[in-house]
C-alpha positions as CSV (number, residue, x, y, z in Angstrom):
1,M,-26.2,-7.7,29.4
2,C,-23.3,-5.0,29.0
3,S,-20.5,-4.2,31.3
4,G,-17.6,-1.8,31.5
5,N,-15.6,0.2,34.3
6,L,-18.2,2.2,35.9
7,S,-17.8,5.9,36.4
8,K,-20.1,8.5,37.7
9,M,-23.3,9.1,36.0
10,A,-24.1,11.0,33.0
11,V,-26.5,14.0,33.5
12,T,-28.4,16.5,31.2
13,L,-30.8,18.6,33.0
14,S,-34.2,18.7,32.0
15,D,-37.3,18.3,33.4
16,P,-36.6,15.9,34.6
17,V,-32.9,15.3,34.9
18,Q,-31.6,12.6,32.0
19,Y,-29.6,10.1,33.6
20,S,-26.8,7.6,31.6
21,L,-25.4,4.6,33.0
22,R,-21.4,5.4,32.5
23,L,-19.9,1.4,31.5
24,G,-16.4,2.0,30.3
25,D,-17.3,3.4,26.5
26,E,-21.0,2.2,26.9
27,L,-23.8,4.7,28.3
28,V,-27.3,3.6,29.4
29,S,-29.8,5.1,29.6
30,L,-31.3,5.4,32.3
31,N,-34.9,7.0,33.1
32,P,-36.5,4.4,30.7
33,H,-36.0,1.6,33.1
34,I,-37.8,3.7,36.2
35,G,-40.4,1.6,37.4
36,K,-38.9,-1.4,36.3
37,H,-36.2,-4.0,37.5
38,I,-32.8,-4.2,37.0
39,S,-29.7,-5.4,37.9
40,L,-26.0,-4.4,38.3
41,I,-23.4,-7.2,38.9
42,H,-19.9,-6.7,40.2
43,T,-17.5,-9.0,38.3
44,G,-14.8,-8.8,41.3
45,N,-12.7,-6.6,39.2
46,I,-11.7,-2.8,40.3
47,F,-9.6,-0.6,38.0
48,C,-7.3,2.7,39.0
49,T,-9.5,5.6,36.5
50,A,-6.2,7.2,36.3
51,C,-3.8,4.4,35.3
52,G,-5.7,1.5,34.6
53,R,-4.2,-0.7,36.7
54,K,-6.0,-3.9,38.2
55,T,-6.3,-3.1,42.3
56,K,-7.7,-4.6,45.3
57,K,-9.0,-1.7,46.4
58,S,-10.4,1.7,45.1
59,F,-9.1,5.2,46.5
60,G,-11.2,8.0,46.7
61,Q,-13.5,7.2,44.2
62,G,-11.5,5.5,41.9
63,Y,-8.2,5.4,42.3
64,C,-5.5,2.9,43.0
65,F,-3.4,3.7,46.2
66,P,0.0,4.8,44.1
67,C,-2.2,7.3,42.2
68,T,-3.3,8.6,45.1
69,Q,0.1,9.8,45.9
70,K,1.4,11.5,43.2
71,L,-1.6,12.9,41.0
72,A,-2.6,16.2,41.8
73,E,-6.3,15.6,41.5
74,C,-6.0,13.3,44.7
75,D,-4.2,16.0,46.7
76,I,-5.5,17.4,50.0
77,C,-6.3,20.9,48.6
78,I,-8.9,19.0,46.0
79,V,-11.2,18.3,49.1
80,R,-9.5,21.9,50.9
81,P,-9.5,24.1,48.3
82,E,-8.2,26.9,50.4
83,K,-5.0,24.7,51.1
84,C,-3.9,25.0,47.6
85,H,-0.2,25.0,47.3
86,Y,0.1,26.1,43.4
87,D,1.9,29.3,44.4
88,Q,4.5,27.8,46.6
89,G,5.7,25.9,43.4
90,T,4.8,22.1,45.2
91,C,2.2,21.6,42.9
92,R,1.9,18.1,42.3
93,E,1.1,18.1,38.6
94,P,1.1,22.0,37.1
95,E,-0.3,21.6,34.1
96,W,-3.0,19.7,35.6
97,A,-3.6,22.5,38.0
98,E,-3.9,25.1,35.0
99,K,-6.6,23.1,33.4
100,H,-8.7,22.5,36.0
101,C,-8.1,25.2,39.1
102,M,-6.6,28.1,37.5
103,Q,-10.0,28.5,35.7
104,A,-13.3,30.5,36.5
105,H,-14.9,29.4,39.4
106,V,-18.0,30.3,41.3
107,V,-19.3,30.1,44.9
108,Y,-23.0,29.4,45.0
109,L,-25.7,28.6,47.1
110,A,-27.9,25.3,46.7
111,N,-30.9,23.6,48.8
112,A,-30.0,19.9,49.1
113,S,-30.8,18.9,52.6
114,G,-31.1,22.3,53.6
115,L,-29.5,25.4,52.2
116,K,-25.7,24.9,51.7
117,V,-22.8,26.7,50.0
118,G,-20.5,25.0,47.6
119,I,-17.8,25.5,45.1
120,T,-17.3,24.5,41.5
121,R,-15.8,25.5,38.1
122,Q,-18.0,27.6,36.4
123,S,-17.8,25.1,33.6
124,Q,-19.2,22.3,35.8
125,I,-22.6,24.3,36.3
126,P,-25.3,22.8,36.3
127,T,-23.6,19.2,36.8
128,R,-22.0,20.0,40.3
129,W,-25.6,20.7,41.8
130,I,-27.0,18.1,39.9
131,D,-24.6,15.5,41.4
132,Q,-25.5,16.6,44.8
133,G,-29.0,16.3,44.4
134,A,-29.7,19.9,44.8
135,Q,-33.3,21.1,44.4
136,Q,-32.5,24.5,43.8
137,A,-28.9,26.3,43.2
138,M,-27.6,29.6,42.2
139,P,-24.3,31.4,42.0
140,I,-23.2,34.1,43.9
141,I,-19.5,34.7,43.5
142,R,-17.1,34.7,41.0
143,A,-13.3,34.3,40.7
144,A,-10.5,33.4,38.7
145,T,-9.3,30.6,40.7
146,R,-10.2,27.8,42.7
147,F,-8.0,28.7,45.5
148,Q,-9.7,31.8,45.8
149,V,-13.3,30.5,46.0
150,G,-11.7,28.3,48.6
151,L,-10.9,31.0,50.7
152,I,-14.3,32.5,50.8
153,E,-16.2,28.9,51.1
154,D,-13.8,28.8,54.0
155,G,-15.1,31.7,55.4
156,L,-18.7,31.9,55.0
157,K,-18.9,28.2,56.4
158,A,-19.2,30.0,59.6
159,F,-22.5,31.3,58.8
160,I,-23.8,28.5,56.9
161,A,-23.8,24.9,56.0
162,D,-20.9,23.5,53.7
163,K,-21.9,19.9,53.5
164,T,-25.3,18.0,52.1
165,D,-27.0,15.4,54.8
166,W,-27.5,12.6,51.6
167,R,-29.8,10.9,54.0
168,K,-32.2,13.3,54.4
169,M,-31.7,14.6,50.6
170,L,-33.0,11.2,49.1
171,K,-35.9,11.2,51.6
172,N,-36.7,14.7,49.6
173,D,-37.4,16.1,53.1
174,T,-36.4,19.6,52.1
175,E,-38.4,22.6,51.7
176,E,-38.2,25.2,48.9
177,R,-36.4,28.4,49.7
178,D,-35.8,31.7,48.7
179,L,-32.3,31.7,47.4
180,C,-32.1,35.6,46.7
181,Q,-32.7,36.6,50.2
182,A,-30.2,33.7,51.6
183,R,-27.8,35.2,49.3
184,D,-28.1,38.7,50.3
185,E,-28.2,37.5,54.2
186,L,-24.9,35.8,53.4
187,L,-23.3,38.3,51.7
188,E,-24.0,40.7,54.2
189,Q,-22.9,37.9,56.8
190,G,-19.9,37.4,55.1
191,G,-18.8,41.0,54.3
192,A,-16.0,40.8,56.0
193,V,-14.7,37.5,54.5
194,I,-15.1,38.3,51.0
195,D,-13.3,42.2,51.3
196,A,-10.5,40.3,52.6
197,V,-10.1,38.0,49.5
198,M,-11.0,41.2,47.5
199,T,-8.2,43.0,48.8
200,R,-5.7,40.1,48.6
201,F,-6.7,39.5,44.6
202,P,-7.7,43.2,43.1
203,G,-9.9,42.4,40.3
204,A,-10.8,38.8,40.4
205,I,-13.3,38.7,42.6
206,E,-17.0,39.5,41.3
207,I,-20.5,39.5,43.2
208,L,-22.8,38.3,41.2
209,E,-25.8,40.1,41.1
210,N,-29.5,39.2,39.2
211,Q,-28.7,35.6,38.9
212,E,-31.6,33.3,38.2
213,V,-32.2,30.3,40.7
214,V,-32.2,27.1,38.6
215,T,-34.8,24.7,40.1
216,I,-34.2,20.8,39.5
217,Q,-36.6,18.3,38.8
218,Y,-35.4,14.3,39.5
219,P,-36.8,11.1,38.0
220,V,-38.3,9.6,41.0
221,T,-41.4,8.0,41.5
222,E,-41.1,7.2,45.3
223,Y,-38.7,8.6,47.8
224,P,-37.5,6.3,50.5
225,T,-38.8,6.7,53.8
226,K,-36.1,4.7,55.3
227,I,-32.4,4.8,53.9
228,S,-30.8,1.5,53.5
229,S,-27.4,1.3,52.0
230,L,-26.3,-1.4,49.2
231,N,-22.4,-1.8,49.0
232,F,-20.5,-4.0,45.8
233,D,-18.1,-5.0,48.3
234,K,-20.5,-6.3,50.5
235,T,-23.3,-7.8,47.6
236,P,-21.9,-8.5,44.2
237,E,-25.2,-7.8,42.9
238,V,-27.4,-5.3,43.8
239,G,-30.8,-4.2,42.3
240,G,-34.4,-4.5,42.3
241,T,-37.4,-2.0,41.0
242,L,-35.5,1.5,40.1
243,Q,-37.8,3.9,41.9
244,G,-35.7,7.1,41.1
245,I,-32.3,8.6,40.4
246,K,-31.4,11.5,42.6
247,G,-28.0,13.0,43.1
248,Q,-25.6,10.1,42.3
249,Y,-28.0,7.4,43.9
250,L,-29.8,4.9,42.0
251,I,-33.0,4.3,44.6
252,F,-34.5,1.1,44.6
253,D,-37.1,-0.5,46.3
254,T,-34.1,-2.8,48.1
255,G,-32.2,0.4,48.8
256,V,-30.1,2.9,47.6
257,I,-26.3,3.3,46.2
258,N,-24.2,5.6,45.6
259,M,-22.7,5.0,42.1
260,R,-20.2,7.7,42.0
261,K,-18.4,5.7,45.2
262,F,-17.9,2.7,43.1
263,T,-15.9,4.5,40.2
264,G,-13.7,1.9,38.8
265,Y,-15.6,-1.4,39.5
266,E,-16.4,-3.1,36.5
267,I,-19.9,-3.8,36.3
268,G,-22.4,-5.6,34.3
269,F,-26.0,-3.9,33.5
270,K,-29.2,-6.4,33.2
271,A,-32.4,-5.1,32.6
272,G,-35.4,-7.3,33.5
């Protein structure tokens, strides 16, 4: 058995996606275990993913409470990028923002539980799409900063969803969509929103044309018809026959578990 502090699974786009469990510095390839029995055991220890301190409770996918109050990556603008206050001189960590927020970002269309709009750093394509369990995705707009794409996404939410229904995604209850047609319709519907941001930031926004749709296949042998969530806080040992992996979820014959939710938990992995 190997063990370490859990962080979100590593992914590689291939047919199907290749997944590895991150336990501290160790990587455990998971695809070979599909169809086999595995167990994940929480030791009871939780460590902050930022400062490393031992904590009784994890906040915001892996942080201790003090870090949520001081780190830029835990500020409200991470989940609501249109609330970025970097230009006001009040960013918690300007150097961190330079590396993560003041970089090229894209607005994208994805089909995970139905069509949705989202944003991500350009360097996070296609990882972001895989983490959301998208079956199809494509970028539609590029901007110079996270704030700019956040403003666009916030305006486009009036015309399209910006959230994934994770239960529907895990049931694979999603029909293939024509993303090119959906892009054209959304750009027309949200034209005023996009034009306003382009006017505010001249030369920073680019409409992306002739982008290829990325189709993603996941290593799943059987999708659940009923979703039952597993939780290390309630059951320290979870496992069963691994039927597949989609998004950041492991799908067992006993239920599903969101591995990213338990970032910082000290976990032991046992096969067989």
